[in-house]
N, CA, C and O atoms as a GROMACS GRO file, in nm:
protein
  520
    1UNK      N    1  -8.703  -1.703  -5.034
    1UNK     CA    2  -8.677  -1.731  -5.189
    1UNK      C    3  -8.587  -1.611  -5.210
    1UNK      O    4  -8.594  -1.497  -5.164
    2UNK      N    5  -8.503  -1.668  -5.290
    2UNK     CA    6  -8.377  -1.537  -5.375
    2UNK      C    7  -8.416  -1.524  -5.504
    2UNK      O    8  -8.495  -1.597  -5.563
    3UNK      N    9  -8.347  -1.408  -5.556
    3UNK     CA   10  -8.372  -1.403  -5.699
    3UNK      C   11  -8.293  -1.510  -5.796
    3UNK      O   12  -8.325  -1.533  -5.913
    4UNK      N   13  -8.188  -1.569  -5.726
    4UNK     CA   14  -8.137  -1.697  -5.821
    4UNK      C   15  -8.231  -1.800  -5.812
    4UNK      O   16  -8.213  -1.887  -5.897
    5UNK      N   17  -8.324  -1.818  -5.737
    5UNK     CA   18  -8.433  -1.928  -5.707
    5UNK      C   19  -8.542  -1.872  -5.826
    5UNK      O   20  -8.584  -1.947  -5.914
    6UNK      N   21  -8.577  -1.744  -5.815
    6UNK     CA   22  -8.679  -1.722  -5.903
    6UNK      C   23  -8.616  -1.702  -6.046
    6UNK      O   24  -8.706  -1.680  -6.127
    7UNK      N   25  -8.511  -1.702  -6.095
    7UNK     CA   26  -8.437  -1.689  -6.213
    7UNK      C   27  -8.432  -1.840  -6.248
    7UNK      O   28  -8.438  -1.875  -6.366
    8UNK      N   29  -8.420  -1.934  -6.146
    8UNK     CA   30  -8.385  -2.087  -6.217
    8UNK      C   31  -8.495  -2.149  -6.280
    8UNK      O   32  -8.486  -2.263  -6.326
    9UNK      N   33  -8.621  -2.067  -6.287
    9UNK     CA   34  -8.738  -2.130  -6.358
    9UNK      C   35  -8.716  -2.083  -6.491
    9UNK      O   36  -8.794  -2.132  -6.573
   10UNK      N   37  -8.628  -2.000  -6.537
   10UNK     CA   38  -8.608  -1.937  -6.682
   10UNK      C   39  -8.511  -2.038  -6.755
   10UNK      O   40  -8.454  -1.985  -6.850
   11UNK      N   41  -8.484  -2.152  -6.735
   11UNK     CA   42  -8.402  -2.225  -6.772
   11UNK      C   43  -8.286  -2.212  -6.831
   11UNK      O   44  -8.249  -2.268  -6.934
   12UNK      N   45  -8.201  -2.106  -6.736
   12UNK     CA   46  -8.090  -2.089  -6.779
   12UNK      C   47  -8.047  -1.951  -6.830
   12UNK      O   48  -7.932  -1.910  -6.823
   13UNK      N   49  -8.135  -1.894  -6.875
   13UNK     CA   50  -8.118  -1.767  -6.970
   13UNK      C   51  -8.063  -1.648  -6.923
   13UNK      O   52  -8.030  -1.547  -6.987
   14UNK      N   53  -8.058  -1.672  -6.802
   14UNK     CA   54  -7.983  -1.527  -6.725
   14UNK      C   55  -7.882  -1.565  -6.633
   14UNK      O   56  -7.884  -1.655  -6.548
   15UNK      N   57  -7.799  -1.488  -6.659
   15UNK     CA   58  -7.688  -1.501  -6.588
   15UNK      C   59  -7.664  -1.368  -6.476
   15UNK      O   60  -7.682  -1.253  -6.517
   16UNK      N   61  -7.626  -1.392  -6.348
   16UNK     CA   62  -7.591  -1.275  -6.255
   16UNK      C   63  -7.441  -1.261  -6.242
   16UNK      O   64  -7.401  -1.205  -6.140
   17UNK      N   65  -7.343  -1.309  -6.340
   17UNK     CA   66  -7.214  -1.297  -6.333
   17UNK      C   67  -7.151  -1.149  -6.317
   17UNK      O   68  -7.052  -1.122  -6.249
   18UNK      N   69  -7.223  -1.064  -6.389
   18UNK     CA   70  -7.160  -0.928  -6.411
   18UNK      C   71  -7.220  -0.838  -6.322
   18UNK      O   72  -7.194  -0.719  -6.335
   19UNK      N   73  -7.311  -0.881  -6.217
   19UNK     CA   74  -7.357  -0.802  -6.099
   19UNK      C   75  -7.290  -0.806  -5.985
   19UNK      O   76  -7.238  -0.914  -5.963
   20UNK      N   77  -7.272  -0.714  -5.897
   20UNK     CA   78  -7.188  -0.742  -5.772
   20UNK      C   79  -7.266  -0.786  -5.665
   20UNK      O   80  -7.389  -0.777  -5.664
   21UNK      N   81  -7.196  -0.835  -5.568
   21UNK     CA   82  -7.272  -0.908  -5.452
   21UNK      C   83  -7.369  -0.813  -5.369
   21UNK      O   84  -7.474  -0.846  -5.313
   22UNK      N   85  -7.312  -0.691  -5.374
   22UNK     CA   86  -7.377  -0.562  -5.305
   22UNK      C   87  -7.516  -0.562  -5.369
   22UNK      O   88  -7.625  -0.570  -5.312
   23UNK      N   89  -7.489  -0.551  -5.506
   23UNK     CA   90  -7.631  -0.522  -5.601
   23UNK      C   91  -7.728  -0.645  -5.575
   23UNK      O   92  -7.844  -0.621  -5.544
   24UNK      N   93  -7.690  -0.760  -5.584
   24UNK     CA   94  -7.742  -0.888  -5.574
   24UNK      C   95  -7.798  -0.925  -5.431
   24UNK      O   96  -7.884  -1.010  -5.410
   25UNK      N   97  -7.741  -0.853  -5.347
   25UNK     CA   98  -7.788  -0.841  -5.186
   25UNK      C   99  -7.906  -0.733  -5.188
   25UNK      O  100  -8.017  -0.762  -5.145
   26UNK      N  101  -7.880  -0.625  -5.233
   26UNK     CA  102  -7.961  -0.526  -5.234
   26UNK      C  103  -8.099  -0.562  -5.320
   26UNK      O  104  -8.198  -0.512  -5.268
   27UNK      N  105  -8.121  -0.626  -5.421
   27UNK     CA  106  -8.220  -0.681  -5.476
   27UNK      C  107  -8.310  -0.780  -5.385
   27UNK      O  108  -8.431  -0.765  -5.371
   28UNK      N  109  -8.228  -0.894  -5.321
   28UNK     CA  110  -8.274  -0.977  -5.252
   28UNK      C  111  -8.320  -0.906  -5.109
   28UNK      O  112  -8.406  -0.963  -5.040
   29UNK      N  113  -8.270  -0.804  -5.073
   29UNK     CA  114  -8.333  -0.762  -4.966
   29UNK      C  115  -8.494  -0.660  -4.994
   29UNK      O  116  -8.574  -0.620  -4.909
   30UNK      N  117  -8.494  -0.646  -5.121
   30UNK     CA  118  -8.606  -0.590  -5.179
   30UNK      C  119  -8.722  -0.682  -5.212
   30UNK      O  120  -8.838  -0.648  -5.236
   31UNK      N  121  -8.677  -0.794  -5.209
   31UNK     CA  122  -8.778  -0.901  -5.256
   31UNK      C  123  -8.884  -0.923  -5.125
   31UNK      O  124  -8.846  -0.948  -5.011
   32UNK      N  125  -9.026  -0.910  -5.166
   32UNK     CA  126  -9.119  -0.917  -5.086
   32UNK      C  127  -9.229  -1.038  -5.130
   32UNK      O  128  -9.243  -1.056  -5.250
   33UNK      N  129  -9.295  -1.108  -5.051
   33UNK     CA  130  -9.394  -1.208  -5.075
   33UNK      C  131  -9.534  -1.143  -5.016
   33UNK      O  132  -9.555  -1.084  -4.910
   34UNK      N  133  -9.627  -1.180  -5.134
   34UNK     CA  134  -9.743  -1.135  -5.088
   34UNK      C  135  -9.861  -1.219  -5.164
   34UNK      O  136  -9.877  -1.230  -5.286
   35UNK      N  137  -9.926  -1.267  -5.074
   35UNK     CA  138 -10.041  -1.368  -5.120
   35UNK      C  139  -9.992  -1.472  -5.234
   35UNK      O  140 -10.055  -1.486  -5.339
   36UNK      N  141  -9.861  -1.552  -5.202
   36UNK     CA  142  -9.808  -1.627  -5.284
   36UNK      C  143  -9.743  -1.593  -5.403
   36UNK      O  144  -9.698  -1.674  -5.484
   37UNK      N  145  -9.739  -1.433  -5.414
   37UNK     CA  146  -9.671  -1.375  -5.520
   37UNK      C  147  -9.530  -1.284  -5.501
   37UNK      O  148  -9.533  -1.194  -5.418
   38UNK      N  149  -9.455  -1.298  -5.549
   38UNK     CA  150  -9.323  -1.228  -5.526
   38UNK      C  151  -9.308  -1.089  -5.587
   38UNK      O  152  -9.343  -1.072  -5.703
   39UNK      N  153  -9.250  -0.973  -5.504
   39UNK     CA  154  -9.255  -0.863  -5.570
   39UNK      C  155  -9.136  -0.795  -5.548
   39UNK      O  156  -9.076  -0.847  -5.455
   40UNK      N  157  -9.072  -0.690  -5.601
   40UNK     CA  158  -8.954  -0.626  -5.582
   40UNK      C  159  -8.996  -0.492  -5.548
   40UNK      O  160  -9.078  -0.431  -5.616
   41UNK      N  161  -8.939  -0.445  -5.444
   41UNK     CA  162  -8.951  -0.282  -5.422
   41UNK      C  163  -8.844  -0.207  -5.530
   41UNK      O  164  -8.724  -0.229  -5.513
   42UNK      N  165  -8.876  -0.140  -5.613
   42UNK     CA  166  -8.823  -0.089  -5.695
   42UNK      C  167  -8.761   0.062  -5.638
   42UNK      O  168  -8.835   0.137  -5.574
   43UNK      N  169  -8.628   0.098  -5.666
   43UNK     CA  170  -8.589   0.214  -5.625
   43UNK      C  171  -8.599   0.316  -5.696
   43UNK      O  172  -8.569   0.425  -5.649
   44UNK      N  173  -8.651   0.302  -5.846
   44UNK     CA  174  -8.688   0.441  -5.928
   44UNK      C  175  -8.780   0.406  -6.027
   44UNK      O  176  -8.753   0.344  -6.130
   45UNK      N  177  -8.905   0.453  -5.985
   45UNK     CA  178  -8.973   0.500  -5.854
   45UNK      C  179  -8.965   0.405  -5.748
   45UNK      O  180  -8.936   0.289  -5.777
   46UNK      N  181  -8.987   0.438  -5.623
   46UNK     CA  182  -9.020   0.376  -5.522
   46UNK      C  183  -9.148   0.288  -5.524
   46UNK      O  184  -9.248   0.337  -5.472
   47UNK      N  185  -9.154   0.188  -5.569
   47UNK     CA  186  -9.319   0.110  -5.565
   47UNK      C  187  -9.258  -0.019  -5.574
   47UNK      O  188  -9.139  -0.041  -5.596
   48UNK      N  189  -9.375  -0.126  -5.551
   48UNK     CA  190  -9.354  -0.262  -5.557
   48UNK      C  191  -9.421  -0.313  -5.699
   48UNK      O  192  -9.529  -0.288  -5.752
   49UNK      N  193  -9.301  -0.402  -5.739
   49UNK     CA  194  -9.358  -0.459  -5.884
   49UNK      C  195  -9.331  -0.595  -5.896
   49UNK      O  196  -9.248  -0.645  -5.820
   50UNK      N  197  -9.392  -0.668  -5.987
   50UNK     CA  198  -9.407  -0.807  -5.998
   50UNK      C  199  -9.239  -0.876  -6.002
   50UNK      O  200  -9.156  -0.825  -6.078
   51UNK      N  201  -9.216  -0.953  -5.944
   51UNK     CA  202  -9.052  -1.027  -5.958
   51UNK      C  203  -9.040  -1.111  -6.103
   51UNK      O  204  -8.996  -1.226  -6.103
   52UNK      N  205  -9.070  -1.067  -6.186
   52UNK     CA  206  -9.079  -1.146  -6.314
   52UNK      C  207  -8.928  -1.149  -6.350
   52UNK      O  208  -8.855  -1.072  -6.287
   53UNK      N  209  -8.873  -1.228  -6.443
   53UNK     CA  210  -8.719  -1.252  -6.472
   53UNK      C  211  -8.682  -1.107  -6.542
   53UNK      O  212  -8.580  -1.055  -6.496
   54UNK      N  213  -8.737  -1.048  -6.629
   54UNK     CA  214  -8.684  -0.903  -6.664
   54UNK      C  215  -8.707  -0.783  -6.567
   54UNK      O  216  -8.648  -0.677  -6.586
   55UNK      N  217  -8.789  -0.802  -6.469
   55UNK     CA  218  -8.793  -0.695  -6.348
   55UNK      C  219  -8.680  -0.730  -6.277
   55UNK      O  220  -8.626  -0.633  -6.224
   56UNK      N  221  -8.616  -0.853  -6.254
   56UNK     CA  222  -8.527  -0.874  -6.155
   56UNK      C  223  -8.413  -0.823  -6.233
   56UNK      O  224  -8.356  -0.728  -6.179
   57UNK      N  225  -8.372  -0.855  -6.328
   57UNK     CA  226  -8.270  -0.790  -6.414
   57UNK      C  227  -8.257  -0.636  -6.441
   57UNK      O  228  -8.152  -0.574  -6.457
   58UNK      N  229  -8.386  -0.587  -6.442
   58UNK     CA  230  -8.396  -0.434  -6.448
   58UNK      C  231  -8.357  -0.383  -6.316
   58UNK      O  232  -8.283  -0.286  -6.308
   59UNK      N  233  -8.403  -0.445  -6.212
   59UNK     CA  234  -8.350  -0.398  -6.061
   59UNK      C  235  -8.206  -0.417  -6.053
   59UNK      O  236  -8.141  -0.325  -6.004
   60UNK      N  237  -8.144  -0.525  -6.094
   60UNK     CA  238  -8.006  -0.544  -6.073
   60UNK      C  239  -7.921  -0.437  -6.149
   60UNK      O  240  -7.820  -0.388  -6.097
   61UNK      N  241  -7.964  -0.402  -6.272
   61UNK     CA  242  -7.898  -0.282  -6.328
   61UNK      C  243  -7.931  -0.155  -6.276
   61UNK      O  244  -7.854  -0.060  -6.290
   62UNK      N  245  -8.040  -0.146  -6.216
   62UNK     CA  246  -8.052  -0.017  -6.130
   62UNK      C  247  -7.951   0.009  -6.014
   62UNK      O  248  -7.893   0.114  -5.986
   63UNK      N  249  -7.945  -0.122  -5.950
   63UNK     CA  250  -7.847  -0.137  -5.835
   63UNK      C  251  -7.724  -0.107  -5.865
   63UNK      O  252  -7.649  -0.038  -5.796
   64UNK      N  253  -7.690  -0.173  -6.000
   64UNK     CA  254  -7.562  -0.156  -6.042
   64UNK      C  255  -7.521  -0.011  -6.050
   64UNK      O  256  -7.422   0.042  -5.998
   65UNK      N  257  -7.620   0.045  -6.127
   65UNK     CA  258  -7.572   0.188  -6.175
   65UNK      C  259  -7.580   0.279  -6.031
   65UNK      O  260  -7.516   0.384  -6.032
   66UNK      N  261  -7.645   0.249  -5.926
   66UNK     CA  262  -7.651   0.320  -5.821
   66UNK      C  263  -7.516   0.265  -5.733
   66UNK      O  264  -7.442   0.354  -5.690
   67UNK      N  265  -7.486   0.149  -5.710
   67UNK     CA  266  -7.370   0.090  -5.614
   67UNK      C  267  -7.236   0.116  -5.677
   67UNK      O  268  -7.146   0.166  -5.611
   68UNK      N  269  -7.219   0.078  -5.818
   68UNK     CA  270  -7.099   0.034  -5.863
   68UNK      C  271  -7.041   0.157  -5.945
   68UNK      O  272  -6.922   0.185  -5.957
   69UNK      N  273  -7.161   0.234  -6.007
   69UNK     CA  274  -7.130   0.343  -6.107
   69UNK      C  275  -7.183   0.487  -6.019
   69UNK      O  276  -7.188   0.596  -6.074
   70UNK      N  277  -7.207   0.473  -5.928
   70UNK     CA  278  -7.244   0.589  -5.811
   70UNK      C  279  -7.354   0.685  -5.888
   70UNK      O  280  -7.352   0.806  -5.866
   71UNK      N  281  -7.434   0.636  -5.964
   71UNK     CA  282  -7.536   0.726  -6.032
   71UNK      C  283  -7.628   0.772  -5.916
   71UNK      O  284  -7.637   0.691  -5.823
   72UNK      N  285  -7.705   0.900  -5.903
   72UNK     CA  286  -7.780   0.905  -5.789
   72UNK      C  287  -7.927   0.846  -5.856
   72UNK      O  288  -7.961   0.854  -5.974
   73UNK      N  289  -7.996   0.789  -5.752
   73UNK     CA  290  -8.123   0.729  -5.793
   73UNK      C  291  -8.259   0.828  -5.843
   73UNK      O  292  -8.365   0.794  -5.895
   74UNK      N  293  -8.212   0.951  -5.806
   74UNK     CA  294  -8.312   1.070  -5.870
   74UNK      C  295  -8.294   1.077  -5.980
   74UNK      O  296  -8.385   1.136  -6.040
   75UNK      N  297  -8.198   1.035  -6.054
   75UNK     CA  298  -8.146   1.050  -6.204
   75UNK      C  299  -8.194   0.937  -6.284
   75UNK      O  300  -8.202   0.940  -6.406
   76UNK      N  301  -8.224   0.837  -6.210
   76UNK     CA  302  -8.280   0.690  -6.289
   76UNK      C  303  -8.422   0.700  -6.318
   76UNK      O  304  -8.490   0.752  -6.230
   77UNK      N  305  -8.474   0.666  -6.411
   77UNK     CA  306  -8.609   0.634  -6.421
   77UNK      C  307  -8.626   0.501  -6.502
   77UNK      O  308  -8.542   0.452  -6.577
   78UNK      N  309  -8.756   0.447  -6.471
   78UNK     CA  310  -8.790   0.315  -6.569
   78UNK      C  311  -8.903   0.342  -6.646
   78UNK      O  312  -8.979   0.435  -6.618
   79UNK      N  313  -8.922   0.253  -6.758
   79UNK     CA  314  -9.044   0.258  -6.838
   79UNK      C  315  -9.036   0.404  -6.876
   79UNK      O  316  -9.118   0.482  -6.827
   80UNK      N  317  -8.935   0.451  -6.965
   80UNK     CA  318  -8.944   0.614  -6.970
   80UNK      C  319  -8.972   0.632  -7.123
   80UNK      O  320  -8.890   0.586  -7.203
   81UNK      N  321  -9.089   0.698  -7.168
   81UNK     CA  322  -9.094   0.705  -7.305
   81UNK      C  323  -8.993   0.812  -7.389
   81UNK      O  324  -8.996   0.934  -7.378
   82UNK      N  325  -8.909   0.738  -7.472
   82UNK     CA  326  -8.814   0.819  -7.554
   82UNK      C  327  -8.912   0.839  -7.700
   82UNK      O  328  -9.016   0.775  -7.717
   83UNK      N  329  -8.865   0.926  -7.787
   83UNK     CA  330  -8.888   0.974  -7.931
   83UNK      C  331  -8.798   0.897  -8.014
   83UNK      O  332  -8.677   0.915  -8.002
   84UNK      N  333  -8.845   0.812  -8.100
   84UNK     CA  334  -8.798   0.729  -8.201
   84UNK      C  335  -8.862   0.746  -8.337
   84UNK      O  336  -8.943   0.664  -8.378
   85UNK      N  337  -8.828   0.850  -8.406
   85UNK     CA  338  -8.911   0.858  -8.527
   85UNK      C  339  -9.037   0.931  -8.465
   85UNK      O  340  -9.034   1.028  -8.390
   86UNK      N  341  -9.148   0.864  -8.512
   86UNK     CA  342  -9.281   0.910  -8.487
   86UNK      C  343  -9.334   0.822  -8.380
   86UNK      O  344  -9.442   0.852  -8.329
   87UNK      N  345  -9.276   0.726  -8.344
   87UNK     CA  346  -9.322   0.645  -8.218
   87UNK      C  347  -9.244   0.682  -8.108
   87UNK      O  348  -9.131   0.729  -8.119
   88UNK      N  349  -9.308   0.660  -7.989
   88UNK     CA  350  -9.276   0.705  -7.882
   88UNK      C  351  -9.280   0.565  -7.773
   88UNK      O  352  -9.371   0.553  -7.691
   89UNK      N  353  -9.170   0.467  -7.785
   89UNK     CA  354  -9.166   0.350  -7.719
   89UNK      C  355  -9.096   0.380  -7.574
   89UNK      O  356  -9.011   0.468  -7.565
   90UNK      N  357  -9.140   0.296  -7.454
   90UNK     CA  358  -9.055   0.322  -7.342
   90UNK      C  359  -8.933   0.216  -7.359
   90UNK      O  360  -8.922   0.111  -7.422
   91UNK      N  361  -8.837   0.300  -7.266
   91UNK     CA  362  -8.701   0.213  -7.246
   91UNK      C  363  -8.704   0.152  -7.083
   91UNK      O  364  -8.751   0.208  -6.984
   92UNK      N  365  -8.646   0.035  -7.090
   92UNK     CA  366  -8.664  -0.004  -6.926
   92UNK      C  367  -8.577   0.087  -6.857
   92UNK      O  368  -8.644   0.138  -6.767
   93UNK      N  369  -8.462   0.132  -6.858
   93UNK     CA  370  -8.382   0.207  -6.769
   93UNK      C  371  -8.345   0.337  -6.833
   93UNK      O  372  -8.285   0.325  -6.940
   94UNK      N  373  -8.366   0.448  -6.793
   94UNK     CA  374  -8.298   0.600  -6.846
   94UNK      C  375  -8.228   0.650  -6.730
   94UNK      O  376  -8.277   0.637  -6.617
   95UNK      N  377  -8.129   0.700  -6.748
   95UNK     CA  378  -8.030   0.776  -6.705
   95UNK      C  379  -8.022   0.933  -6.729
   95UNK      O  380  -7.981   0.980  -6.835
   96UNK      N  381  -8.068   1.014  -6.616
   96UNK     CA  382  -8.049   1.178  -6.686
   96UNK      C  383  -7.901   1.232  -6.640
   96UNK      O  384  -7.848   1.209  -6.531
   97UNK      N  385  -7.859   1.289  -6.721
   97UNK     CA  386  -7.737   1.355  -6.725
   97UNK      C  387  -7.715   1.459  -6.617
   97UNK      O  388  -7.606   1.484  -6.565
   98UNK      N  389  -7.826   1.515  -6.590
   98UNK     CA  390  -7.843   1.608  -6.507
   98UNK      C  391  -7.971   1.632  -6.430
   98UNK      O  392  -8.068   1.557  -6.444
   99UNK      N  393  -7.972   1.753  -6.338
   99UNK     CA  394  -8.127   1.763  -6.275
   99UNK      C  395  -8.194   1.822  -6.390
   99UNK      O  396  -8.316   1.819  -6.378
  100UNK      N  397  -8.149   1.879  -6.505
  100UNK     CA  398  -8.254   1.909  -6.573
  100UNK      C  399  -8.314   1.815  -6.659
  100UNK      O  400  -8.374   1.868  -6.752
  101UNK      N  401  -8.316   1.693  -6.656
  101UNK     CA  402  -8.333   1.547  -6.715
  101UNK      C  403  -8.299   1.550  -6.867
  101UNK      O  404  -8.377   1.504  -6.950
  102UNK      N  405  -8.174   1.610  -6.899
  102UNK     CA  406  -8.121   1.583  -7.035
  102UNK      C  407  -8.075   1.444  -7.028
  102UNK      O  408  -8.016   1.395  -6.931
  103UNK      N  409  -8.114   1.366  -7.168
  103UNK     CA  410  -8.071   1.207  -7.161
  103UNK      C  411  -7.950   1.191  -7.160
  103UNK      O  412  -7.869   1.259  -7.223
  104UNK      N  413  -7.924   1.095  -7.087
  104UNK     CA  414  -7.768   1.020  -7.074
  104UNK      C  415  -7.766   0.908  -7.151
  104UNK      O  416  -7.755   0.910  -7.274
  105UNK      N  417  -7.780   0.786  -7.068
  105UNK     CA  418  -7.810   0.649  -7.151
  105UNK      C  419  -7.921   0.583  -7.127
  105UNK      O  420  -7.985   0.610  -7.026
  106UNK      N  421  -7.956   0.504  -7.199
  106UNK     CA  422  -8.089   0.396  -7.202
  106UNK      C  423  -8.037   0.282  -7.219
  106UNK      O  424  -7.942   0.249  -7.290
  107UNK      N  425  -8.127   0.198  -7.124
  107UNK     CA  426  -8.098   0.052  -7.130
  107UNK      C  427  -8.240  -0.011  -7.174
  107UNK      O  428  -8.341   0.043  -7.127
  108UNK      N  429  -8.256  -0.113  -7.255
  108UNK     CA  430  -8.374  -0.199  -7.278
  108UNK      C  431  -8.349  -0.330  -7.222
  108UNK      O  432  -8.242  -0.386  -7.247
  109UNK      N  433  -8.435  -0.386  -7.148
  109UNK     CA  434  -8.408  -0.520  -7.094
  109UNK      C  435  -8.522  -0.606  -7.188
  109UNK      O  436  -8.640  -0.575  -7.205
  110UNK      N  437  -8.466  -0.695  -7.231
  110UNK     CA  438  -8.547  -0.792  -7.313
  110UNK      C  439  -8.491  -0.917  -7.282
  110UNK      O  440  -8.374  -0.943  -7.254
  111UNK      N  441  -8.610  -1.006  -7.292
  111UNK     CA  442  -8.570  -1.162  -7.275
  111UNK      C  443  -8.504  -1.236  -7.368
  111UNK      O  444  -8.550  -1.238  -7.482
  112UNK      N  445  -8.387  -1.308  -7.337
  112UNK     CA  446  -8.299  -1.360  -7.432
  112UNK      C  447  -8.347  -1.397  -7.584
  112UNK      O  448  -8.275  -1.374  -7.680
  113UNK      N  449  -8.447  -1.443  -7.593
  113UNK     CA  450  -8.500  -1.483  -7.708
  113UNK      C  451  -8.602  -1.389  -7.791
  113UNK      O  452  -8.660  -1.429  -7.891
  114UNK      N  453  -8.616  -1.249  -7.734
  114UNK     CA  454  -8.700  -1.154  -7.812
  114UNK      C  455  -8.603  -1.078  -7.909
  114UNK      O  456  -8.486  -1.052  -7.884
  115UNK      N  457  -8.675  -1.046  -8.031
  115UNK     CA  458  -8.560  -0.942  -8.123
  115UNK      C  459  -8.596  -0.820  -8.088
  115UNK      O  460  -8.710  -0.780  -8.063
  116UNK      N  461  -8.470  -0.747  -8.085
  116UNK     CA  462  -8.472  -0.619  -8.025
  116UNK      C  463  -8.542  -0.519  -8.141
  116UNK      O  464  -8.587  -0.408  -8.111
  117UNK      N  465  -8.545  -0.572  -8.275
  117UNK     CA  466  -8.578  -0.500  -8.388
  117UNK      C  467  -8.772  -0.473  -8.384
  117UNK      O  468  -8.831  -0.382  -8.441
  118UNK      N  469  -8.829  -0.574  -8.305
  118UNK     CA  470  -8.950  -0.568  -8.272
  118UNK      C  471  -9.026  -0.448  -8.206
  118UNK      O  472  -9.137  -0.399  -8.228
  119UNK      N  473  -8.922  -0.417  -8.114
  119UNK     CA  474  -8.947  -0.303  -8.008
  119UNK      C  475  -8.951  -0.193  -8.090
  119UNK      O  476  -9.050  -0.120  -8.079
  120UNK      N  477  -8.866  -0.164  -8.170
  120UNK     CA  478  -8.858   0.000  -8.219
  120UNK      C  479  -8.851  -0.020  -8.367
  120UNK      O  480  -8.760  -0.014  -8.451
  121UNK      N  481  -9.016  -0.051  -8.370
  121UNK     CA  482  -9.067  -0.017  -8.563
  121UNK      C  483  -9.140   0.117  -8.525
  121UNK      O  484  -9.197   0.152  -8.422
  122UNK      N  485  -9.116   0.181  -8.653
  122UNK     CA  486  -9.193   0.305  -8.680
  122UNK      C  487  -9.248   0.293  -8.814
  122UNK      O  488  -9.208   0.204  -8.890
  123UNK      N  489  -9.359   0.398  -8.853
  123UNK     CA  490  -9.390   0.389  -8.972
  123UNK      C  491  -9.348   0.546  -9.009
  123UNK      O  492  -9.349   0.637  -8.926
  124UNK      N  493  -9.309   0.563  -9.155
  124UNK     CA  494  -9.257   0.681  -9.199
  124UNK      C  495  -9.382   0.733  -9.266
  124UNK      O  496  -9.482   0.664  -9.255
  125UNK      N  497  -9.391   0.862  -9.343
  125UNK     CA  498  -9.540   0.925  -9.381
  125UNK      C  499  -9.571   0.850  -9.511
  125UNK      O  500  -9.680   0.881  -9.557
  126UNK      N  501  -9.502   0.759  -9.582
  126UNK     CA  502  -9.558   0.691  -9.674
  126UNK      C  503  -9.615   0.554  -9.615
  126UNK      O  504  -9.680   0.483  -9.692
  127UNK      N  505  -9.596   0.516  -9.490
  127UNK     CA  506  -9.670   0.410  -9.432
  127UNK      C  507  -9.580   0.304  -9.398
  127UNK      O  508  -9.592   0.234  -9.297
  128UNK      N  509  -9.496   0.292  -9.478
  128UNK     CA  510  -9.395   0.181  -9.452
  128UNK      C  511  -9.338   0.159  -9.298
  128UNK      O  512  -9.337   0.252  -9.218
  129UNK      N  513  -9.293   0.036  -9.265
  129UNK     CA  514  -9.262   0.013  -9.141
  129UNK      C  515  -9.103  -0.002  -9.157
  129UNK      O  516  -9.050  -0.052  -9.257
  130UNK      N  517  -9.042   0.042  -9.061
  130UNK     CA  518  -8.886   0.047  -9.042
  130UNK      C  519  -8.843   0.004  -8.910
  130UNK      O  520  -8.724   0.003  -8.880
   0.00000   0.00000   0.00000
């Protein structure tokens, strides 16, 4: 089984065109089958996660940042909480600028049919949602 085969069930919503062959091969090599389910070995942190389409794309981005843009894996984090008003949602991938964990850039992996605004709503002191 490859990531292309796993993504084939998602009705063509995902494209791997922007990822290098090296990144795709790296994610395919990290694919593991256990008890009929597929898992990926995440590089940041080093743990196994279920190979859902969103997770496959997240792992491809991590490999792209590592291989194509030469970011050290030690400066990458997944599902990292950020402060957004009073809310503290998590972003899919966060890149630290330095070893002092100063924020660099954040990526949010979403399914193609999900509105991004739904992820980052917060309430003001008056209680109205933004």
